[in-house]
Every structure is written in structure tokens, then in C-alpha cells.
N, CA, C, O and the ligand as a Tripos MOL2 file, in Angstrom:
@<TRIPOS>MOLECULE
protein
  301   299    76     0     0
PROTEIN
NO_CHARGES

@<TRIPOS>ATOM
      1 N          12.7650    2.5490   33.1000 N.3       1 MET1
      2 CA         11.3530    2.1940   32.9490 C.3       1 MET1
      3 C          11.2380    0.8650   32.1970 C.2       1 MET1
      4 O          11.7130    0.7500   31.0670 O.2       1 MET1
      5 N          10.6240   -0.1130   32.8020 N.am      2 THR2
      6 CA         10.4880   -1.4040   32.1240 C.3       2 THR2
      7 C           9.0620   -1.9190   32.2720 C.2       2 THR2
      8 O           8.3250   -1.5230   33.1750 O.2       2 THR2
      9 N           8.7030   -2.7970   31.3760 N.am      3 THR3
     10 CA          7.4020   -3.4480   31.4860 C.3       3 THR3
     11 C           7.5140   -4.8650   30.9760 C.2       3 THR3
     12 O           8.1470   -5.1210   29.9520 O.2       3 THR3
     13 N           6.9080   -5.7690   31.6810 N.am      4 GLU4
     14 CA          6.8880   -7.1460   31.1860 C.3       4 GLU4
     15 C           5.4530   -7.5900   30.9540 C.2       4 GLU4
     16 O           5.1830   -8.7790   30.7910 O.2       4 GLU4
     17 N           4.5370   -6.6360   30.9400 N.am      5 THR5
     18 CA          3.1420   -6.9690   30.6720 C.3       5 THR5
     19 C           2.9240   -7.0240   29.1690 C.2       5 THR5
     20 O           3.6700   -6.4030   28.4120 O.2       5 THR5
     21 N           1.9070   -7.7620   28.7260 N.am      6 PRO6
     22 CA          1.5760   -7.7540   27.2950 C.3       6 PRO6
     23 C           1.2390   -6.3340   26.8520 C.2       6 PRO6
     24 O           0.7670   -5.5260   27.6510 O.2       6 PRO6
     25 N           1.4770   -6.0380   25.6060 N.am      7 LEU7
     26 CA          1.2340   -4.6920   25.0830 C.3       7 LEU7
     27 C          -0.0720   -4.6220   24.3130 C.2       7 LEU7
     28 O          -0.5890   -5.6380   23.8470 O.2       7 LEU7
     29 N          -0.5990   -3.4140   24.1830 N.am      8 THR8
     30 CA         -1.8500   -3.1910   23.4560 C.3       8 THR8
     31 C          -1.5680   -2.3850   22.1920 C.2       8 THR8
     32 O          -0.8490   -1.3860   22.2180 O.2       8 THR8
     33 N          -2.1550   -2.8470   21.0790 N.am      9 CYS9
     34 CA         -1.9690   -2.1460   19.8160 C.3       9 CYS9
     35 C          -2.9320   -0.9740   19.7170 C.2       9 CYS9
     36 O          -4.1370   -1.1270   19.9170 O.2       9 CYS9
     37 N          -2.3950    0.1840   19.4090 N.am     10 TYR10
     38 CA         -3.1720    1.4100   19.2990 C.3      10 TYR10
     39 C          -4.1570    1.3550   18.1350 C.2      10 TYR10
     40 O          -5.2470    1.9210   18.2140 O.2      10 TYR10
     41 N          -3.7760    0.6780   17.0630 N.am     11 ILE11
     42 CA         -4.6090    0.6780   15.8590 C.3      11 ILE11
     43 C          -5.7040   -0.3860   15.9060 C.2      11 ILE11
     44 O          -6.8760   -0.0620   15.7150 O.2      11 ILE11
     45 N          -5.3520   -1.6450   16.1560 N.am     12 CYS12
     46 CA         -6.3830   -2.6950   16.1530 C.3      12 CYS12
     47 C          -7.0020   -2.9070   17.5300 C.2      12 CYS12
     48 O          -8.0550   -3.5350   17.6420 O.2      12 CYS12
     49 N          -6.3680   -2.3960   18.5730 N.am     13 GLY13
     50 CA         -6.9530   -2.4650   19.9030 C.3      13 GLY13
     51 C          -6.7410   -3.7920   20.6170 C.2      13 GLY13
     52 O          -7.2540   -3.9960   21.7180 O.2      13 GLY13
     53 N          -5.9900   -4.6940   19.9970 N.am     14 LEU14
     54 CA         -5.7660   -6.0070   20.6070 C.3      14 LEU14
     55 C          -4.6190   -5.9650   21.6130 C.2      14 LEU14
     56 O          -3.7190   -5.1310   21.5270 O.2      14 LEU14
     57 N          -4.6810   -6.8850   22.5610 N.am     15 THR15
     58 CA         -3.5990   -7.0590   23.5210 C.3      15 THR15
     59 C          -3.1200   -8.4940   23.3880 C.2      15 THR15
     60 O          -3.9320   -9.4190   23.4120 O.2      15 THR15
     61 N          -1.8280   -8.6930   23.2510 N.am     16 SER16
     62 CA         -1.3280  -10.0460   23.0410 C.3      16 SER16
     63 C          -0.0880  -10.3340   23.8630 C.2      16 SER16
     64 O           0.7840   -9.4800   24.0310 O.2      16 SER16
     65 N          -0.0280  -11.5630   24.3730 N.am     17 ASP17
     66 CA          1.1550  -12.0220   25.0900 C.3      17 ASP17
     67 C           2.3770  -12.0590   24.1920 C.2      17 ASP17
     68 O           3.5130  -12.0300   24.6650 O.2      17 ASP17
     69 N           2.1280  -12.1240   22.8680 N.am     18 ASP18
     70 CA          3.2530  -12.1700   21.9360 C.3      18 ASP18
     71 C           3.9850  -10.8340   21.8740 C.2      18 ASP18
     72 O           5.1410  -10.7650   21.4580 O.2      18 ASP18
     73 N           3.3080   -9.7910   22.2860 N.am     19 TRP19
     74 CA          3.9050   -8.4550   22.2100 C.3      19 TRP19
     75 C           4.3510   -8.0380   23.5940 C.2      19 TRP19
     76 O           3.5360   -7.7240   24.4620 O.2      19 TRP19
     77 N           5.6360   -8.0400   23.7820 N.am     20 ARG20
     78 CA          6.1930   -7.6490   25.0620 C.3      20 ARG20
     79 C           7.4480   -6.8400   24.8400 C.2      20 ARG20
     80 O           8.0870   -6.9120   23.7900 O.2      20 ARG20
     81 N           7.7820   -6.0740   25.8470 N.am     21 THR21
     82 CA          9.0640   -5.3840   25.7900 C.3      21 THR21
     83 C           9.6080   -5.3050   27.2020 C.2      21 THR21
     84 O           8.8410   -5.2330   28.1620 O.2      21 THR21
     85 N          10.8930   -5.3180   27.3320 N.am     22 VAL22
     86 CA         11.4810   -5.1600   28.6600 C.3      22 VAL22
     87 C          12.1660   -3.8010   28.7890 C.2      22 VAL22
     88 O          12.6550   -3.4370   29.8580 O.2      22 VAL22
     89 N          12.1910   -3.0670   27.6900 N.am     23 ASP23
     90 CA         12.9270   -1.8030   27.7360 C.3      23 ASP23
     91 C          12.1470   -0.6250   27.1550 C.2      23 ASP23
     92 O          12.7070    0.4560   26.9750 O.2      23 ASP23
     93 N          10.8590   -0.8240   26.8590 N.am     24 MET24
     94 CA          9.9810    0.2280   26.3380 C.3      24 MET24
     95 C          10.2780    0.6090   24.8850 C.2      24 MET24
     96 O           9.5580    1.4330   24.3210 O.2      24 MET24
     97 N          11.2910    0.0510   24.2730 N.am     25 ILE25
     98 CA         11.6230    0.4260   22.9000 C.3      25 ILE25
     99 C          10.4740    0.0890   21.9580 C.2      25 ILE25
    100 O           9.9430   -1.0210   21.9800 O.2      25 ILE25
    101 N          10.0970    1.0660   21.1260 N.am     26 GLY26
    102 CA          9.0080    0.8670   20.1860 C.3      26 GLY26
    103 C           7.6490    1.3140   20.7090 C.2      26 GLY26
    104 O           6.6840    1.3990   19.9500 O.2      26 GLY26
    105 N           7.5750    1.6050   22.0280 N.am     27 LEU27
    106 CA          6.2950    2.0650   22.5740 C.3      27 LEU27
    107 C           6.1630    3.5760   22.3960 C.2      27 LEU27
    108 O           7.1460    4.2860   22.1840 O.2      27 LEU27
    109 N           4.9150    4.0440   22.4900 N.am     28 PHE28
    110 CA          4.6970    5.4860   22.4470 C.3      28 PHE28
    111 C           5.3070    6.1450   23.6750 C.2      28 PHE28
    112 O           5.2510    5.5940   24.7750 O.2      28 PHE28
    113 N           5.8850    7.3120   23.4870 N.am     29 GLU29
    114 CA          6.3940    8.0800   24.6240 C.3      29 GLU29
    115 C           5.2540    8.7670   25.3620 C.2      29 GLU29
    116 O           5.2520    8.8560   26.5900 O.2      29 GLU29
    117 N           4.2860    9.2510   24.5920 N.am     30 GLU30
    118 CA          3.1520    9.9710   25.1830 C.3      30 GLU30
    119 C           2.0180    8.9950   25.4570 C.2      30 GLU30
    120 O           0.9790    9.0460   24.7990 O.2      30 GLU30
    121 N           2.2110    8.1170   26.4140 N.am     31 GLN31
    122 CA          1.2050    7.0950   26.6960 C.3      31 GLN31
    123 C          -0.1290    7.7150   27.1270 C.2      31 GLN31
    124 O          -1.2010    7.2230   26.7740 O.2      31 GLN31
    125 N          -0.0390    8.7930   27.8900 N.am     32 LYS32
    126 CA         -1.2590    9.3940   28.4210 C.3      32 LYS32
    127 C          -2.1540    9.9210   27.2980 C.2      32 LYS32
    128 O          -3.3590    9.6720   27.2880 O.2      32 LYS32
    129 N          -1.5570   10.6490   26.3540 N.am     33 ALA33
    130 CA         -2.3130   11.1990   25.2310 C.3      33 ALA33
    131 C          -2.8200   10.0760   24.3280 C.2      33 ALA33
    132 O          -3.9460   10.1240   23.8310 O.2      33 ALA33
    133 N          -1.9800    9.0720   24.1240 N.am     34 ALA34
    134 CA         -2.3730    7.9550   23.2680 C.3      34 ALA34
    135 C          -3.5280    7.1630   23.8980 C.2      34 ALA34
    136 O          -4.4240    6.7010   23.1920 O.2      34 ALA34
    137 N          -3.5020    7.0110   25.2100 N.am     35 ARG35
    138 CA         -4.5790    6.2860   25.9030 C.3      35 ARG35
    139 C          -5.9140    7.0150   25.7580 C.2      35 ARG35
    140 O          -6.9660    6.4010   25.5740 O.2      35 ARG35
    141 N          -5.8370    8.3400   25.8460 N.am     36 LYS36
    142 CA         -7.0490    9.1480   25.7450 C.3      36 LYS36
    143 C          -7.6680    8.9660   24.3590 C.2      36 LYS36
    144 O          -8.8760    8.7750   24.2220 O.2      36 LYS36
    145 N          -6.8200    9.0280   23.3450 N.am     37 ARG37
    146 CA         -7.2780    8.8770   21.9610 C.3      37 ARG37
    147 C          -7.7610    7.4540   21.7010 C.2      37 ARG37
    148 O          -8.7370    7.2450   20.9800 O.2      37 ARG37
    149 N          -7.0780    6.4830   22.2870 N.am     38 PHE38
    150 CA         -7.4630    5.0820   22.1480 C.3      38 PHE38
    151 C          -8.8840    4.8860   22.6620 C.2      38 PHE38
    152 O          -9.7000    4.2010   22.0450 O.2      38 PHE38
    153 N          -9.1560    5.5000   23.7990 N.am     39 LYS39
    154 CA        -10.4820    5.3760   24.4120 C.3      39 LYS39
    155 C         -11.5560    5.9480   23.4880 C.2      39 LYS39
    156 O         -12.6460    5.3880   23.3700 O.2      39 LYS39
    157 N         -11.2410    7.0670   22.8350 N.am     40 GLU40
    158 CA        -12.1870    7.6680   21.8920 C.3      40 GLU40
    159 C         -12.3960    6.7660   20.6730 C.2      40 GLU40
    160 O         -13.5140    6.5970   20.1890 O.2      40 GLU40
    161 N         -11.3020    6.1990   20.1980 N.am     41 LYS41
    162 CA        -11.3500    5.3550   18.9980 C.3      41 LYS41
    163 C         -12.0450    4.0280   19.2400 C.2      41 LYS41
    164 O         -12.8800    3.6000   18.4430 O.2      41 LYS41
    165 N         -11.6960    3.3770   20.3490 N.am     42 HIS42
    166 CA        -12.1390    2.0060   20.5780 C.3      42 HIS42
    167 C         -13.2550    1.8860   21.6160 C.2      42 HIS42
    168 O         -13.8340    0.8110   21.7780 O.2      42 HIS42
    169 N         -13.5600    2.9720   22.3180 N.am     43 GLY43
    170 CA        -14.6350    2.9450   23.2930 C.3      43 GLY43
    171 C         -14.3230    2.1500   24.5460 C.2      43 GLY43
    172 O         -15.2310    1.7170   25.2560 O.2      43 GLY43
    173 N         -13.0380    1.9580   24.8180 N.am     44 LYS44
    174 CA        -12.6360    1.2700   26.0540 C.3      44 LYS44
    175 C         -11.2270    1.6940   26.4390 C.2      44 LYS44
    176 O         -10.4730    2.2230   25.6220 O.2      44 LYS44
    177 N         -10.8900    1.4500   27.7030 N.am     45 GLU45
    178 CA         -9.5340    1.7480   28.1530 C.3      45 GLU45
    179 C          -8.5810    0.7110   27.5720 C.2      45 GLU45
    180 O          -8.9210   -0.4710   27.5220 O.2      45 GLU45
    181 N          -7.3980    1.1270   27.1310 N.am     46 PRO46
    182 CA         -6.4200    0.1140   26.6940 C.3      46 PRO46
    183 C          -5.9980   -0.7580   27.8760 C.2      46 PRO46
    184 O          -5.9130   -0.2840   29.0100 O.2      46 PRO46
    185 N          -5.7340   -2.0370   27.5990 N.am     47 ASP47
    186 CA         -5.3570   -2.9650   28.6560 C.3      47 ASP47
    187 C          -3.9500   -2.7070   29.1660 C.2      47 ASP47
    188 O          -3.6240   -3.0130   30.3130 O.2      47 ASP47
    189 N          -3.1270   -2.1440   28.3030 N.am     48 SER48
    190 CA         -1.7130   -2.0490   28.6710 C.3      48 SER48
    191 C          -1.0430   -0.8800   27.9680 C.2      48 SER48
    192 O          -1.7200   -0.0040   27.4290 O.2      48 SER48
    193 N           0.2610   -0.8640   27.9710 N.am     49 TYR49
    194 CA          1.0160    0.1620   27.2570 C.3      49 TYR49
    195 C           0.7280    0.0780   25.7750 C.2      49 TYR49
    196 O           0.5480   -1.0090   25.2260 O.2      49 TYR49
    197 N           0.6850    1.2290   25.1310 N.am     50 LEU50
    198 CA          0.3080    1.2810   23.7240 C.3      50 LEU50
    199 C           1.5020    1.3510   22.7860 C.2      50 LEU50
    200 O           2.5130    1.9940   23.0670 O.2      50 LEU50
    201 N           1.3470    0.6690   21.6680 N.am     51 PHE51
    202 CA          2.3130    0.7030   20.5730 C.3      51 PHE51
    203 C           1.5330    0.3250   19.3250 C.2      51 PHE51
    204 O           0.3140    0.1640   19.3880 O.2      51 PHE51
    205 N           2.2090    0.1790   18.1900 N.am     52 VAL52
    206 CA          1.5440   -0.3210   16.9810 C.3      52 VAL52
    207 C           2.0960   -1.7100   16.7080 C.2      52 VAL52
    208 O           3.3080   -1.8800   16.5720 O.2      52 VAL52
    209 N           1.2180   -2.7060   16.6260 N.am     53 CYS53
    210 CA          1.6660   -4.0840   16.4510 C.3      53 CYS53
    211 C           2.2470   -4.2890   15.0510 C.2      53 CYS53
    212 O           1.9310   -3.5350   14.1300 O.2      53 CYS53
    213 N           3.0930   -5.3030   14.8910 N.am     54 PRO54
    214 CA          3.7540   -5.5400   13.6000 C.3      54 PRO54
    215 C           2.7680   -5.7310   12.4520 C.2      54 PRO54
    216 O           3.0330   -5.2970   11.3310 O.2      54 PRO54
    217 N           1.6310   -6.3770   12.7210 N.am     55 GLU55
    218 CA          0.6300   -6.5920   11.6730 C.3      55 GLU55
    219 C           0.0720   -5.2690   11.1770 C.2      55 GLU55
    220 O          -0.0330   -5.0490    9.9710 O.2      55 GLU55
    221 N          -0.2850   -4.3900   12.1020 N.am     56 CYS56
    222 CA         -0.8490   -3.0980   11.7110 C.3      56 CYS56
    223 C           0.2050   -2.2260   11.0510 C.2      56 CYS56
    224 O          -0.0920   -1.4820   10.1160 O.2      56 CYS56
    225 N           1.4360   -2.3170   11.5360 N.am     57 GLU57
    226 CA          2.5020   -1.5240   10.9470 C.3      57 GLU57
    227 C           2.6900   -1.9260    9.4800 C.2      57 GLU57
    228 O           2.9550   -1.0880    8.6180 O.2      57 GLU57
    229 N           2.5480   -3.2250    9.2240 N.am     58 GLU58
    230 CA          2.7190   -3.7310    7.8720 C.3      58 GLU58
    231 C           1.5390   -3.3640    6.9820 C.2      58 GLU58
    232 O           1.7110   -2.9530    5.8350 O.2      58 GLU58
    233 N           0.3240   -3.5220    7.5390 N.am     59 GLU59
    234 CA         -0.8810   -3.2620    6.7540 C.3      59 GLU59
    235 C          -1.1550   -1.7780    6.5860 C.2      59 GLU59
    236 O          -1.7530   -1.3540    5.5970 O.2      59 GLU59
    237 N          -0.7200   -1.0070    7.5440 N.am     60 ASN60
    238 CA         -1.0820    0.3980    7.5740 C.3      60 ASN60
    239 C           0.1070    1.2750    7.9480 C.2      60 ASN60
    240 O           0.0680    1.9960    8.9440 O.2      60 ASN60
    241 N           1.1670    1.2060    7.1370 N.am     61 PRO61
    242 CA          2.4070    1.8960    7.5160 C.3      61 PRO61
    243 C           2.2440    3.4000    7.7140 C.2      61 PRO61
    244 O           2.9310    3.9960    8.5430 O.2      61 PRO61
    245 N           1.3380    4.0140    6.9580 N.am     62 HIS62
    246 CA          1.1670    5.4600    7.0950 C.3      62 HIS62
    247 C           0.4960    5.8200    8.4060 C.2      62 HIS62
    248 O           0.8840    6.7730    9.0830 O.2      62 HIS62
    249 N          -0.5120    5.0430    8.7500 N.am     63 HIS63
    250 CA         -1.1920    5.2710   10.0260 C.3      63 HIS63
    251 C          -0.2160    5.0550   11.1790 C.2      63 HIS63
    252 O          -0.1900    5.8300   12.1350 O.2      63 HIS63
    253 N           0.5820    3.9990   11.0780 N.am     64 ALA64
    254 CA          1.5700    3.7030   12.1210 C.3      64 ALA64
    255 C           2.5690    4.8480   12.2460 C.2      64 ALA64
    256 O           2.8860    5.2970   13.3480 O.2      64 ALA64
    257 N           3.0550    5.3080   11.1070 N.am     65 GLU65
    258 CA          4.0410    6.3810   11.1020 C.3      65 GLU65
    259 C           3.4660    7.6630   11.7040 C.2      65 GLU65
    260 O           4.1140    8.3320   12.5090 O.2      65 GLU65
    261 N           2.2330    7.9930   11.2950 N.am     66 ASN66
    262 CA          1.5870    9.1900   11.8350 C.3      66 ASN66
    263 C           1.3990    9.1020   13.3410 C.2      66 ASN66
    264 O           1.5710   10.0850   14.0620 O.2      66 ASN66
    265 N           1.0410    7.8990   13.8080 N.am     67 SER67
    266 CA          0.8200    7.7110   15.2390 C.3      67 SER67
    267 C           2.1190    7.9150   16.0070 C.2      67 SER67
    268 O           2.1390    8.5730   17.0470 O.2      67 SER67
    269 N           3.1930    7.3520   15.4930 N.am     68 TYR68
    270 CA          4.4830    7.5020   16.1790 C.3      68 TYR68
    271 C           4.9840    8.9360   16.1030 C.2      68 TYR68
    272 O           5.6720    9.4100   17.0060 O.2      68 TYR68
    273 N           4.6320    9.6300   15.0090 N.am     69 GLU69
    274 CA          5.0020   11.0330   14.9070 C.3      69 GLU69
    275 C           4.2680   11.8500   15.9580 C.2      69 GLU69
    276 O           4.8160   12.7820   16.5480 O.2      69 GLU69
    277 N           3.0250   11.4780   16.1710 N.am     70 LYS70
    278 CA          2.1780   12.2220   17.0910 C.3      70 LYS70
    279 C           2.5470   11.9590   18.5530 C.2      70 LYS70
    280 O           2.6080   12.8840   19.3640 O.2      70 LYS70
    281 N           2.7890   10.7020   18.8740 N.am     71 TYR71
    282 CA          2.9850   10.3230   20.2830 C.3      71 TYR71
    283 C           4.4250   10.0140   20.6520 C.2      71 TYR71
    284 O           4.7300    9.7540   21.8150 O.2      71 TYR71
    285 N           5.3130   10.0430   19.6620 N.am     72 GLY72
    286 CA          6.7160    9.7560   19.9600 C.3      72 GLY72
    287 C           6.9530    8.2600   20.0980 C.2      72 GLY72
    288 O           6.0180    7.4760   20.2650 O.2      72 GLY72
    289 N           8.2240    7.8820   20.0260 N.am     73 LYS73
    290 CA          8.5640    6.4550   20.0760 C.3      73 LYS73
    291 C           9.8520    6.2910   20.8700 C.2      73 LYS73
    292 O          10.8580    6.9430   20.5890 O.2      73 LYS73
    293 N           9.8090    5.4200   21.8560 N.am     74 TYR74
    294 CA         11.0370    5.1220   22.5960 C.3      74 TYR74
    295 C          12.0110    4.4110   21.6900 C.2      74 TYR74
    296 O          11.6690    3.4090   21.0630 O.2      74 TYR74
    297 N          13.2210    4.9240   21.6200 N.am     75 GLN75
    298 CA         14.2330    4.3280   20.7410 C.3      75 GLN75
    299 C          15.2640    3.5680   21.5610 C.2      75 GLN75
    300 O          16.1980    2.9960   21.0010 O.2      75 GLN75
    301 ZN         -2.5650   -3.9460   15.6040 Zn       76 ZN76
@<TRIPOS>BOND
     1     1     2 1
     2     2     3 1
     3     3     4 2
     4     3     5 am
     5     5     6 1
     6     6     7 1
     7     7     8 2
     8     7     9 am
     9     9    10 1
    10    10    11 1
    11    11    12 2
    12    11    13 am
    13    13    14 1
    14    14    15 1
    15    15    16 2
    16    15    17 am
    17    17    18 1
    18    18    19 1
    19    19    20 2
    20    19    21 am
    21    21    22 1
    22    22    23 1
    23    23    24 2
    24    23    25 am
    25    25    26 1
    26    26    27 1
    27    27    28 2
    28    27    29 am
    29    29    30 1
    30    30    31 1
    31    31    32 2
    32    31    33 am
    33    33    34 1
    34    34    35 1
    35    35    36 2
    36    35    37 am
    37    37    38 1
    38    38    39 1
    39    39    40 2
    40    39    41 am
    41    41    42 1
    42    42    43 1
    43    43    44 2
    44    43    45 am
    45    45    46 1
    46    46    47 1
    47    47    48 2
    48    47    49 am
    49    49    50 1
    50    50    51 1
    51    51    52 2
    52    51    53 am
    53    53    54 1
    54    54    55 1
    55    55    56 2
    56    55    57 am
    57    57    58 1
    58    58    59 1
    59    59    60 2
    60    59    61 am
    61    61    62 1
    62    62    63 1
    63    63    64 2
    64    63    65 am
    65    65    66 1
    66    66    67 1
    67    67    68 2
    68    67    69 am
    69    69    70 1
    70    70    71 1
    71    71    72 2
    72    71    73 am
    73    73    74 1
    74    74    75 1
    75    75    76 2
    76    75    77 am
    77    77    78 1
    78    78    79 1
    79    79    80 2
    80    79    81 am
    81    81    82 1
    82    82    83 1
    83    83    84 2
    84    83    85 am
    85    85    86 1
    86    86    87 1
    87    87    88 2
    88    87    89 am
    89    89    90 1
    90    90    91 1
    91    91    92 2
    92    91    93 am
    93    93    94 1
    94    94    95 1
    95    95    96 2
    96    95    97 am
    97    97    98 1
    98    98    99 1
    99    99   100 2
   100    99   101 am
   101   101   102 1
   102   102   103 1
   103   103   104 2
   104   103   105 am
   105   105   106 1
   106   106   107 1
   107   107   108 2
   108   107   109 am
   109   109   110 1
   110   110   111 1
   111   111   112 2
   112   111   113 am
   113   113   114 1
   114   114   115 1
   115   115   116 2
   116   115   117 am
   117   117   118 1
   118   118   119 1
   119   119   120 2
   120   119   121 am
   121   121   122 1
   122   122   123 1
   123   123   124 2
   124   123   125 am
   125   125   126 1
   126   126   127 1
   127   127   128 2
   128   127   129 am
   129   129   130 1
   130   130   131 1
   131   131   132 2
   132   131   133 am
   133   133   134 1
   134   134   135 1
   135   135   136 2
   136   135   137 am
   137   137   138 1
   138   138   139 1
   139   139   140 2
   140   139   141 am
   141   141   142 1
   142   142   143 1
   143   143   144 2
   144   143   145 am
   145   145   146 1
   146   146   147 1
   147   147   148 2
   148   147   149 am
   149   149   150 1
   150   150   151 1
   151   151   152 2
   152   151   153 am
   153   153   154 1
   154   154   155 1
   155   155   156 2
   156   155   157 am
   157   157   158 1
   158   158   159 1
   159   159   160 2
   160   159   161 am
   161   161   162 1
   162   162   163 1
   163   163   164 2
   164   163   165 am
   165   165   166 1
   166   166   167 1
   167   167   168 2
   168   167   169 am
   169   169   170 1
   170   170   171 1
   171   171   172 2
   172   171   173 am
   173   173   174 1
   174   174   175 1
   175   175   176 2
   176   175   177 am
   177   177   178 1
   178   178   179 1
   179   179   180 2
   180   179   181 am
   181   181   182 1
   182   182   183 1
   183   183   184 2
   184   183   185 am
   185   185   186 1
   186   186   187 1
   187   187   188 2
   188   187   189 am
   189   189   190 1
   190   190   191 1
   191   191   192 2
   192   191   193 am
   193   193   194 1
   194   194   195 1
   195   195   196 2
   196   195   197 am
   197   197   198 1
   198   198   199 1
   199   199   200 2
   200   199   201 am
   201   201   202 1
   202   202   203 1
   203   203   204 2
   204   203   205 am
   205   205   206 1
   206   206   207 1
   207   207   208 2
   208   207   209 am
   209   209   210 1
   210   210   211 1
   211   211   212 2
   212   211   213 am
   213   213   214 1
   214   214   215 1
   215   215   216 2
   216   215   217 am
   217   217   218 1
   218   218   219 1
   219   219   220 2
   220   219   221 am
   221   221   222 1
   222   222   223 1
   223   223   224 2
   224   223   225 am
   225   225   226 1
   226   226   227 1
   227   227   228 2
   228   227   229 am
   229   229   230 1
   230   230   231 1
   231   231   232 2
   232   231   233 am
   233   233   234 1
   234   234   235 1
   235   235   236 2
   236   235   237 am
   237   237   238 1
   238   238   239 1
   239   239   240 2
   240   239   241 am
   241   241   242 1
   242   242   243 1
   243   243   244 2
   244   243   245 am
   245   245   246 1
   246   246   247 1
   247   247   248 2
   248   247   249 am
   249   249   250 1
   250   250   251 1
   251   251   252 2
   252   251   253 am
   253   253   254 1
   254   254   255 1
   255   255   256 2
   256   255   257 am
   257   257   258 1
   258   258   259 1
   259   259   260 2
   260   259   261 am
   261   261   262 1
   262   262   263 1
   263   263   264 2
   264   263   265 am
   265   265   266 1
   266   266   267 1
   267   267   268 2
   268   267   269 am
   269   269   270 1
   270   270   271 1
   271   271   272 2
   272   271   273 am
   273   273   274 1
   274   274   275 1
   275   275   276 2
   276   275   277 am
   277   277   278 1
   278   278   279 1
   279   279   280 2
   280   279   281 am
   281   281   282 1
   282   282   283 1
   283   283   284 2
   284   283   285 am
   285   285   286 1
   286   286   287 1
   287   287   288 2
   288   287   289 am
   289   289   290 1
   290   290   291 1
   291   291   292 2
   292   291   293 am
   293   293   294 1
   294   294   295 1
   295   295   296 2
   296   295   297 am
   297   297   298 1
   298   298   299 1
   299   299   300 2
@<TRIPOS>SUBSTRUCTURE
     1 MET1         2 RESIDUE 1 A MET
     2 THR2         6 RESIDUE 1 A THR
     3 THR3        10 RESIDUE 1 A THR
     4 GLU4        14 RESIDUE 1 A GLU
     5 THR5        18 RESIDUE 1 A THR
     6 PRO6        22 RESIDUE 1 A PRO
     7 LEU7        26 RESIDUE 1 A LEU
     8 THR8        30 RESIDUE 1 A THR
     9 CYS9        34 RESIDUE 1 A CYS
    10 TYR10       38 RESIDUE 1 A TYR
    11 ILE11       42 RESIDUE 1 A ILE
    12 CYS12       46 RESIDUE 1 A CYS
    13 GLY13       50 RESIDUE 1 A GLY
    14 LEU14       54 RESIDUE 1 A LEU
    15 THR15       58 RESIDUE 1 A THR
    16 SER16       62 RESIDUE 1 A SER
    17 ASP17       66 RESIDUE 1 A ASP
    18 ASP18       70 RESIDUE 1 A ASP
    19 TRP19       74 RESIDUE 1 A TRP
    20 ARG20       78 RESIDUE 1 A ARG
    21 THR21       82 RESIDUE 1 A THR
    22 VAL22       86 RESIDUE 1 A VAL
    23 ASP23       90 RESIDUE 1 A ASP
    24 MET24       94 RESIDUE 1 A MET
    25 ILE25       98 RESIDUE 1 A ILE
    26 GLY26      102 RESIDUE 1 A GLY
    27 LEU27      106 RESIDUE 1 A LEU
    28 PHE28      110 RESIDUE 1 A PHE
    29 GLU29      114 RESIDUE 1 A GLU
    30 GLU30      118 RESIDUE 1 A GLU
    31 GLN31      122 RESIDUE 1 A GLN
    32 LYS32      126 RESIDUE 1 A LYS
    33 ALA33      130 RESIDUE 1 A ALA
    34 ALA34      134 RESIDUE 1 A ALA
    35 ARG35      138 RESIDUE 1 A ARG
    36 LYS36      142 RESIDUE 1 A LYS
    37 ARG37      146 RESIDUE 1 A ARG
    38 PHE38      150 RESIDUE 1 A PHE
    39 LYS39      154 RESIDUE 1 A LYS
    40 GLU40      158 RESIDUE 1 A GLU
    41 LYS41      162 RESIDUE 1 A LYS
    42 HIS42      166 RESIDUE 1 A HIS
    43 GLY43      170 RESIDUE 1 A GLY
    44 LYS44      174 RESIDUE 1 A LYS
    45 GLU45      178 RESIDUE 1 A GLU
    46 PRO46      182 RESIDUE 1 A PRO
    47 ASP47      186 RESIDUE 1 A ASP
    48 SER48      190 RESIDUE 1 A SER
    49 TYR49      194 RESIDUE 1 A TYR
    50 LEU50      198 RESIDUE 1 A LEU
    51 PHE51      202 RESIDUE 1 A PHE
    52 VAL52      206 RESIDUE 1 A VAL
    53 CYS53      210 RESIDUE 1 A CYS
    54 PRO54      214 RESIDUE 1 A PRO
    55 GLU55      218 RESIDUE 1 A GLU
    56 CYS56      222 RESIDUE 1 A CYS
    57 GLU57      226 RESIDUE 1 A GLU
    58 GLU58      230 RESIDUE 1 A GLU
    59 GLU59      234 RESIDUE 1 A GLU
    60 ASN60      238 RESIDUE 1 A ASN
    61 PRO61      242 RESIDUE 1 A PRO
    62 HIS62      246 RESIDUE 1 A HIS
    63 HIS63      250 RESIDUE 1 A HIS
    64 ALA64      254 RESIDUE 1 A ALA
    65 GLU65      258 RESIDUE 1 A GLU
    66 ASN66      262 RESIDUE 1 A ASN
    67 SER67      266 RESIDUE 1 A SER
    68 TYR68      270 RESIDUE 1 A TYR
    69 GLU69      274 RESIDUE 1 A GLU
    70 LYS70      278 RESIDUE 1 A LYS
    71 TYR71      282 RESIDUE 1 A TYR
    72 GLY72      286 RESIDUE 1 A GLY
    73 LYS73      290 RESIDUE 1 A LYS
    74 TYR74      294 RESIDUE 1 A TYR
    75 GLN75      298 RESIDUE 1 A GLN
    76 ZN76       301 GROUP 0 **** ****
């Protein structure tokens, strides 16, 4: 499973060309559940695959950790 599209941050809701992965590492495993919750949180469909961006991980490590615990993380 690979993706070369920009990624969307689950916490801040932004999508950036700077965030990419070719091997899914660091993304949520449960994309479907995370997308559903994202829609509730942000009031829109996520543009792309969901993960937690480095800025949010730094500013909000507990929220990031809880999210990855909930949705899993590709290692
Ligand atoms: Zn973010």
C-alpha cells in the first residue's frame, strides 16, 4: 500500500504538500474510523490520508498519542 498524495492532519485539519509518505509509515491504520471522526470534528471530509502532523505532535503530544492509540499507526 503506497501513497504519494499530500497527507491531511487529523488534529489541525490541514493538508500540505510537505507531508508525504511512500510507505504509509506514521499514518493511521484505521483510516475509515479516523475519517468519520475527522468529519465530526472539522465539519468536512479530509482531503487525504490522515495522520498527525509534526507541528501538532509537538504542540499536543498527548492528543497525538491518544489518536494513534485509538486508530493505530503503520510502523
Ligand atoms: Zn496538524
